[in-house]
N, CA, C and O atoms as a printed pandas DataFrame, in Angstrom:
     atom_number atom_name residue_name chain_id  residue_number  x_coord  y_coord  z_coord
0              1         N          MET        A               1   -6.872   -0.811  -16.073
1              2        CA          MET        A               1   -7.413   -1.312  -14.817
2              3         C          MET        A               1   -6.331   -1.275  -13.736
3              4         O          MET        A               1   -5.233   -1.795  -13.934
4              5         N          VAL        A               2   -6.636   -0.674  -12.625
5              6        CA          VAL        A               2   -5.717   -0.587  -11.495
6              7         C          VAL        A               2   -6.145   -1.608  -10.444
7              8         O          VAL        A               2   -7.327   -1.738  -10.125
8              9         N          SER        A               3   -5.172   -2.317   -9.921
9             10        CA          SER        A               3   -5.458   -3.275   -8.851
10            11         C          SER        A               3   -5.878   -2.524   -7.592
11            12         O          SER        A               3   -5.456   -1.389   -7.372
12            13         N          THR        A               4   -6.703   -3.153   -6.771
13            14        CA          THR        A               4   -7.055   -2.546   -5.483
14            15         C          THR        A               4   -6.015   -2.891   -4.420
15            16         O          THR        A               4   -6.034   -2.344   -3.318
16            17         N          LYS        A               5   -5.102   -3.811   -4.768
17            18        CA          LYS        A               5   -4.014   -4.192   -3.860
18            19         C          LYS        A               5   -2.786   -3.363   -4.228
19            20         O          LYS        A               5   -2.307   -3.419   -5.361
20            21         N          LEU        A               6   -2.286   -2.604   -3.272
21            22        CA          LEU        A               6   -1.156   -1.715   -3.514
22            23         C          LEU        A               6    0.090   -2.201   -2.795
23            24         O          LEU        A               6    0.029   -2.672   -1.659
24            25         N          TYR        A               7    1.222   -2.079   -3.478
25            26        CA          TYR        A               7    2.523   -2.367   -2.881
26            27         C          TYR        A               7    3.074   -1.045   -2.376
27            28         O          TYR        A               7    3.090   -0.054   -3.106
28            29         N          VAL        A               8    3.524   -1.029   -1.137
29            30        CA          VAL        A               8    4.114    0.169   -0.539
30            31         C          VAL        A               8    5.530   -0.181   -0.116
31            32         O          VAL        A               8    5.728   -1.023    0.760
32            33         N          GLY        A               9    6.517    0.457   -0.733
33            34        CA          GLY        A               9    7.911    0.136   -0.459
34            35         C          GLY        A               9    8.638    1.236    0.283
35            36         O          GLY        A               9    8.164    2.369    0.367
36            37         N          SER        A              10    9.801    0.887    0.823
37            38        CA          SER        A              10   10.691    1.805    1.543
38            39         C          SER        A              10   10.055    2.371    2.807
39            40         O          SER        A              10   10.213    3.551    3.120
40            41         N          LEU        A              11    9.336    1.518    3.528
41            42        CA          LEU        A              11    8.727    1.971    4.781
42            43         C          LEU        A              11    9.795    2.237    5.837
43            44         O          LEU        A              11   10.807    1.538    5.892
44            45         N          PRO        A              12    9.571    3.249    6.674
45            46        CA          PRO        A              12   10.525    3.537    7.745
46            47         C          PRO        A              12   10.422    2.507    8.864
47            48         O          PRO        A              12    9.388    1.864    9.043
48            49         N          GLU        A              13   11.511    2.364    9.612
49            50        CA          GLU        A              13   11.481    1.498   10.794
50            51         C          GLU        A              13   10.472    2.055   11.780
51            52         O          GLU        A              13   10.338    3.271   11.920
52            53         N          GLY        A              14    9.771    1.180   12.455
53            54        CA          GLY        A              14    8.812    1.622   13.457
54            55         C          GLY        A              14    7.434    1.939   12.909
55            56         O          GLY        A              14    6.539    2.320   13.663
56            57         N          CYS        A              15    7.255    1.788   11.618
57            58        CA          CYS        A              15    5.942    2.023   11.012
58            59         C          CYS        A              15    4.982    0.932   11.480
59            60         O          CYS        A              15    5.340   -0.245   11.507
60            61         N          ASP        A              16    3.767    1.325   11.847
61            62        CA          ASP        A              16    2.780    0.322   12.248
62            63         C          ASP        A              16    1.539    0.410   11.357
63            64         O          ASP        A              16    1.361    1.368   10.606
64            65         N          ASN        A              17    0.693   -0.607   11.460
65            66        CA          ASN        A              17   -0.502   -0.674   10.612
66            67         C          ASN        A              17   -1.382    0.562   10.757
67            68         O          ASN        A              17   -1.874    1.093    9.761
68            69         N          ALA        A              18   -1.583    1.022   11.985
69            70        CA          ALA        A              18   -2.470    2.163   12.216
70            71         C          ALA        A              18   -1.962    3.423   11.512
71            72         O          ALA        A              18   -2.746    4.158   10.913
72            73         N          SER        A              19   -0.658    3.671   11.584
73            74        CA          SER        A              19   -0.081    4.860   10.941
74            75         C          SER        A              19   -0.198    4.781    9.427
75            76         O          SER        A              19   -0.557    5.755    8.765
76            77         N          LEU        A              20    0.110    3.609    8.894
77            78        CA          LEU        A              20    0.052    3.429    7.445
78            79         C          LEU        A              20   -1.389    3.517    6.950
79            80         O          LEU        A              20   -1.674    4.181    5.954
80            81         N          GLU        A              21   -2.278    2.852    7.645
81            82        CA          GLU        A              21   -3.689    2.874    7.249
82            83         C          GLU        A              21   -4.237    4.301    7.280
83            84         O          GLU        A              21   -5.051    4.667    6.433
84            85         N          ALA        A              22   -3.805    5.096    8.234
85            86        CA          ALA        A              22   -4.303    6.467    8.372
86            87         C          ALA        A              22   -3.992    7.318    7.143
87            88         O          ALA        A              22   -4.840    8.100    6.715
88            89         N          ILE        A              23   -2.793    7.184    6.564
89            90        CA          ILE        A              23   -2.485    8.018    5.391
90            91         C          ILE        A              23   -3.250    7.545    4.158
91            92         O          ILE        A              23   -3.605    8.359    3.306
92            93         N          PHE        A              24   -3.509    6.241    4.050
93            94        CA          PHE        A              24   -4.266    5.730    2.906
94            95         C          PHE        A              24   -5.759    6.013    3.053
95            96         O          PHE        A              24   -6.455    6.175    2.051
96            97         N          ALA        A              25   -6.257    6.075    4.276
97            98        CA          ALA        A              25   -7.680    6.317    4.525
98            99         C          ALA        A              25   -8.122    7.700    4.043
99           100         O          ALA        A              25   -9.316    7.932    3.852
100          101         N          LYS        A              26   -7.179    8.615    3.846
101          102        CA          LYS        A              26   -7.511    9.936    3.306
102          103         C          LYS        A              26   -8.036    9.831    1.877
103          104         O          LYS        A              26   -8.703   10.743    1.389
104          105         N          TYR        A              27   -7.734    8.717    1.206
105          106        CA          TYR        A              27   -8.080    8.560   -0.212
106          107         C          TYR        A              27   -9.160    7.514   -0.441
107          108         O          TYR        A              27   -9.533    7.253   -1.585
108          109         N          GLY        A              28   -9.665    6.914    0.625
109          110        CA          GLY        A              28  -10.737    5.936    0.488
110          111         C          GLY        A              28  -10.700    4.909    1.604
111          112         O          GLY        A              28   -9.907    5.004    2.540
112          113         N          LYS        A              29  -11.575    3.929    1.480
113          114        CA          LYS        A              29  -11.694    2.886    2.501
114          115         C          LYS        A              29  -10.560    1.871    2.355
115          116         O          LYS        A              29  -10.328    1.334    1.272
116          117         N          VAL        A              30   -9.867    1.620    3.451
117          118        CA          VAL        A              30   -8.803    0.616    3.480
118          119         C          VAL        A              30   -9.409   -0.687    4.001
119          120         O          VAL        A              30   -9.879   -0.753    5.137
120          121         N          ASP        A              31   -9.392   -1.722    3.155
121          122        CA          ASP        A              31   -9.942   -3.018    3.565
122          123         C          ASP        A              31   -8.953   -3.819    4.398
123          124         O          ASP        A              31   -9.343   -4.556    5.304
124          125         N          GLU        A              32   -7.661   -3.668    4.082
125          126        CA          GLU        A              32   -6.642   -4.463    4.776
126          127         C          GLU        A              32   -5.291   -3.777    4.627
127          128         O          GLU        A              32   -5.038   -3.086    3.641
128          129         N          CYS        A              33   -4.430   -3.975    5.615
129          130        CA          CYS        A              33   -3.095   -3.389    5.612
130          131         C          CYS        A              33   -2.143   -4.403    6.242
131          132         O          CYS        A              33   -2.280   -4.747    7.416
132          133         N          ASP        A              34   -1.177   -4.881    5.453
133          134        CA          ASP        A              34   -0.235   -5.899    5.933
134          135         C          ASP        A              34    1.197   -5.410    5.770
135          136         O          ASP        A              34    1.672   -5.238    4.647
136          137         N          ILE        A              35    1.887   -5.185    6.888
137          138        CA          ILE        A              35    3.288   -4.764    6.842
138          139         C          ILE        A              35    4.186   -5.990    6.941
139          140         O          ILE        A              35    4.006   -6.850    7.803
140          141         N          VAL        A              36    5.174   -6.049    6.020
141          142        CA          VAL        A              36    6.166   -7.125    6.011
142          143         C          VAL        A              36    7.538   -6.448    5.959
143          144         O          VAL        A              36    7.968   -5.988    4.901
144          145         N          LYS        A              37    8.220   -6.389    7.102
145          146        CA          LYS        A              37    9.535   -5.726    7.214
146          147         C          LYS        A              37    9.449   -4.282    6.734
147          148         O          LYS        A              37    8.763   -3.469    7.353
148          149         N          ASN        A              38   10.146   -3.944    5.623
149          150        CA          ASN        A              38   10.165   -2.545    5.183
150          151         C          ASN        A              38    9.242   -2.284    3.992
151          152         O          ASN        A              38    9.415   -1.299    3.275
152          153         N          TYR        A              39    8.270   -3.160    3.782
153          154        CA          TYR        A              39    7.271   -2.921    2.743
154          155         C          TYR        A              39    5.915   -3.411    3.241
155          156         O          TYR        A              39    5.821   -4.074    4.274
156          157         N          ALA        A              40    4.876   -3.077    2.497
157          158        CA          ALA        A              40    3.527   -3.465    2.923
158          159         C          ALA        A              40    2.623   -3.644    1.716
159          160         O          ALA        A              40    2.935   -3.210    0.607
160          161         N          PHE        A              41    1.500   -4.291    1.960
161          162        CA          PHE        A              41    0.427   -4.370    0.981
162          163         C          PHE        A              41   -0.796   -3.726    1.613
163          164         O          PHE        A              41   -1.204   -4.078    2.720
164          165         N          VAL        A              42   -1.368   -2.780    0.893
165          166        CA          VAL        A              42   -2.572   -2.102    1.358
166          167         C          VAL        A              42   -3.676   -2.402    0.349
167          168         O          VAL        A              42   -3.501   -2.200   -0.853
168          169         N          HIS        A              43   -4.801   -2.881    0.840
169          170        CA          HIS        A              43   -5.939   -3.215   -0.018
170          171         C          HIS        A              43   -6.983   -2.108    0.110
171          172         O          HIS        A              43   -7.542   -1.886    1.184
172          173         N          MET        A              44   -7.233   -1.425   -0.992
173          174        CA          MET        A              44   -8.249   -0.375   -1.009
174          175         C          MET        A              44   -9.589   -0.979   -1.426
175          176         O          MET        A              44   -9.626   -2.057   -2.020
176          177         N          ALA        A              45  -10.684   -0.293   -1.120
177          178        CA          ALA        A              45  -12.025   -0.819   -1.383
178          179         C          ALA        A              45  -12.350   -0.908   -2.873
179          180         O          ALA        A              45  -13.062   -1.818   -3.298
180          181         N          ASN        A              46  -11.829    0.039   -3.674
181          182        CA          ASN        A              46  -12.108   -0.018   -5.110
182          183         C          ASN        A              46  -10.965    0.585   -5.919
183          184         O          ASN        A              46  -10.050    1.191   -5.363
184          185         N          GLU        A              47  -11.028    0.412   -7.236
185          186        CA          GLU        A              47   -9.945    0.846   -8.119
186          187         C          GLU        A              47   -9.755    2.357   -8.130
187          188         O          GLU        A              47   -8.623    2.837   -8.181
188          189         N          ASP        A              48  -10.852    3.115   -8.081
189          190        CA          ASP        A              48  -10.737    4.578   -8.095
190          191         C          ASP        A              48   -9.973    5.082   -6.871
191          192         O          ASP        A              48   -9.114    5.957   -6.981
192          193         N          GLU        A              49  -10.294    4.523   -5.713
193          194        CA          GLU        A              49   -9.602    4.920   -4.485
194          195         C          GLU        A              49   -8.142    4.482   -4.522
195          196         O          GLU        A              49   -7.266    5.203   -4.045
196          197         N          ALA        A              50   -7.878    3.313   -5.083
197          198        CA          ALA        A              50   -6.497    2.836   -5.209
198          199         C          ALA        A              50   -5.693    3.787   -6.091
199          200         O          ALA        A              50   -4.556    4.125   -5.761
200          201         N          LYS        A              51   -6.273    4.219   -7.207
201          202        CA          LYS        A              51   -5.574    5.137   -8.114
202          203         C          LYS        A              51   -5.315    6.478   -7.435
203          204         O          LYS        A              51   -4.232    7.046   -7.573
204          205         N          LEU        A              52   -6.301    6.982   -6.705
205          206        CA          LEU        A              52   -6.110    8.238   -5.966
206          207         C          LEU        A              52   -4.937    8.121   -4.990
207          208         O          LEU        A              52   -4.106    9.024   -4.897
208          209         N          ALA        A              53   -4.879    7.008   -4.270
209          210        CA          ALA        A              53   -3.808    6.799   -3.289
210          211         C          ALA        A              53   -2.448    6.719   -3.973
211          212         O          ALA        A              53   -1.477    7.298   -3.487
212          213         N          ILE        A              54   -2.371    6.005   -5.098
213          214        CA          ILE        A              54   -1.106    5.907   -5.838
214          215         C          ILE        A              54   -0.664    7.298   -6.282
215          216         O          ILE        A              54    0.478    7.697   -6.050
216          217         N          ASP        A              55   -1.576    8.037   -6.923
217          218        CA          ASP        A              55   -1.240    9.368   -7.444
218          219         C          ASP        A              55   -0.783   10.317   -6.339
219          220         O          ASP        A              55    0.129   11.119   -6.543
220          221         N          ALA        A              56   -1.409   10.226   -5.181
221          222        CA          ALA        A              56   -1.097   11.154   -4.089
222          223         C          ALA        A              56    0.128   10.744   -3.280
223          224         O          ALA        A              56    0.878   11.604   -2.818
224          225         N          LEU        A              57    0.342    9.442   -3.102
225          226        CA          LEU        A              57    1.348    8.995   -2.135
226          227         C          LEU        A              57    2.648    8.463   -2.735
227          228         O          LEU        A              57    3.643    8.354   -2.019
228          229         N          HIS        A              58    2.669    8.127   -4.029
229          230        CA          HIS        A              58    3.904    7.608   -4.624
230          231         C          HIS        A              58    5.002    8.675   -4.540
231          232         O          HIS        A              58    4.794    9.830   -4.911
232          233         N          ASN        A              59    6.157    8.269   -4.052
233          234        CA          ASN        A              59    7.317    9.157   -3.858
234          235         C          ASN        A              59    7.048   10.279   -2.853
235          236         O          ASN        A              59    7.675   11.336   -2.918
236          237         N          SER        A              60    6.125   10.050   -1.933
237          238        CA          SER        A              60    5.864   11.046   -0.893
238          239         C          SER        A              60    6.649   10.684    0.368
239          240         O          SER        A              60    7.175    9.578    0.495
240          241         N          GLU        A              61    6.716   11.643    1.298
241          242        CA          GLU        A              61    7.434   11.389    2.545
242          243         C          GLU        A              61    6.467   10.890    3.606
243          244         O          GLU        A              61    5.391   11.453    3.806
244          245         N          PHE        A              62    6.872    9.823    4.280
245          246        CA          PHE        A              62    6.068    9.228    5.348
246          247         C          PHE        A              62    7.001    8.871    6.491
247          248         O          PHE        A              62    7.889    8.034    6.330
248          249         N          MET        A              63    6.811    9.489    7.632
249          250        CA          MET        A              63    7.635    9.248    8.826
250          251         C          MET        A              63    9.135    9.368    8.517
251          252         O          MET        A              63    9.947    8.595    9.026
252          253         N          GLY        A              64    9.483   10.344    7.680
253          254        CA          GLY        A              64   10.887   10.598    7.376
254          255         C          GLY        A              64   11.476    9.776    6.244
255          256         O          GLY        A              64   12.657    9.930    5.930
256          257         N          SER        A              65   10.695    8.911    5.626
257          258        CA          SER        A              65   11.181    8.102    4.497
258          259         C          SER        A              65   10.360    8.400    3.251
259          260         O          SER        A              65    9.160    8.666    3.331
260          261         N          LYS        A              66   11.024    8.353    2.094
261          262        CA          LYS        A              66   10.327    8.522    0.822
262          263         C          LYS        A              66    9.781    7.160    0.418
263          264         O          LYS        A              66   10.549    6.242    0.131
264          265         N          ILE        A              67    8.462    7.023    0.395
265          266        CA          ILE        A              67    7.849    5.723    0.103
266          267         C          ILE        A              67    7.456    5.618   -1.371
267          268         O          ILE        A              67    7.222    6.623   -2.043
268          269         N          THR        A              68    7.391    4.388   -1.851
269          270        CA          THR        A              68    6.876    4.120   -3.187
270          271         C          THR        A              68    5.520    3.449   -3.030
271          272         O          THR        A              68    5.325    2.610   -2.150
272          273         N          VAL        A              69    4.596    3.827   -3.887
273          274        CA          VAL        A              69    3.256    3.232   -3.863
274          275         C          VAL        A              69    2.884    2.900   -5.299
275          276         O          VAL        A              69    2.863    3.776   -6.164
276          277         N          GLU        A              70    2.593    1.642   -5.545
277          278        CA          GLU        A              70    2.200    1.223   -6.892
278          279         C          GLU        A              70    1.237    0.048   -6.807
279          280         O          GLU        A              70    1.132   -0.617   -5.777
280          281         N          ALA        A              71    0.541   -0.193   -7.904
281          282        CA          ALA        A              71   -0.369   -1.338   -7.955
282          283         C          ALA        A              71    0.457   -2.604   -7.804
283          284         O          ALA        A              71    1.511   -2.743   -8.425
284          285         N          SER        A              72   -0.018   -3.513   -6.990
285          286        CA          SER        A              72    0.684   -4.780   -6.794
286          287         C          SER        A              72    0.442   -5.671   -7.997
287          288         O          SER        A              72   -0.679   -5.791   -8.491
288          289         N          HIS        A              73    1.522   -6.295   -8.459
289          290        CA          HIS        A              73    1.415   -7.195   -9.606
290          291         C          HIS        A              73    1.599   -8.635   -9.181
291          292         O          HIS        A              73    1.724   -9.525  -10.023
292          293         N          SER        A              74    1.618   -8.870   -7.873
293          294        CA          SER        A              74    1.860  -10.230   -7.387
294          295         C          SER        A              74    0.676  -11.127   -7.710
295          296         O          SER        A              74   -0.482  -10.721   -7.614
296          297         N          LYS        A              75    0.985  -12.311   -8.081
297          298        CA          LYS        A              75   -0.027  -13.325   -8.363
298          299         C          LYS        A              75    0.130  -14.429   -7.333
299          300         O          LYS        A              75    1.222  -14.642   -6.806
300          301         N          VAL        A              76   -0.937  -15.118   -7.053
301          302        CA          VAL        A              76   -0.854  -16.262   -6.154
302          303         C          VAL        A              76   -0.167  -17.378   -6.918
303          304         O          VAL        A              76   -0.616  -17.788   -7.989
304          305         N          ARG        A              77    0.923  -17.860   -6.356
305          306        CA          ARG        A              77    1.671  -18.924   -7.026
306          307         C          ARG        A              77    1.064  -20.277   -6.682
307          308         O          ARG        A              77    0.766  -20.548   -5.519
308          309         N          PRO        A              78    0.880  -21.126   -7.691
309          310        CA          PRO        A              78    0.360  -22.461   -7.380
310          311         C          PRO        A              78    1.374  -23.259   -6.576
311          312         O          PRO        A              78    2.579  -23.169   -6.812
312          313         N          LYS        A              79    0.883  -24.028   -5.637
313          314        CA          LYS        A              79    1.781  -24.847   -4.817
314          315         C          LYS        A              79    2.263  -26.038   -5.629
315          316         O          LYS        A              79    1.474  -26.676   -6.326
316          317         N          PRO        A              80    3.564  -26.345   -5.543
317          318        CA          PRO        A              80    4.070  -27.504   -6.293
318          319         C          PRO        A              80    3.494  -28.806   -5.748
319          320         O          PRO        A              80    3.163  -28.913   -4.567
320          321         N          GLY        A              81    3.381  -29.792   -6.634
321          322        CA          GLY        A              81    2.963  -31.103   -6.166
322          323         C          GLY        A              81    1.671  -31.471   -6.739
323          324         O          GLY        A              81    1.155  -32.552   -6.456
């Protein structure tokens, strides 16, 4: 099972949501795209589209940088207290 939430690492400076979403949209519907400094989380509509995006974009060049794309393994951490 592949997560629909993808981690995208090694983003170039100046990357914006529209540019990032555009390359992922080639592989399916992008539900959400959140850039945090030099990495991002991209949410694809379903697992098949997420897998296509991983296979096509992992270790590919984007705006002059080699990006990593993998299924996100982050879990929501319970708040202490």
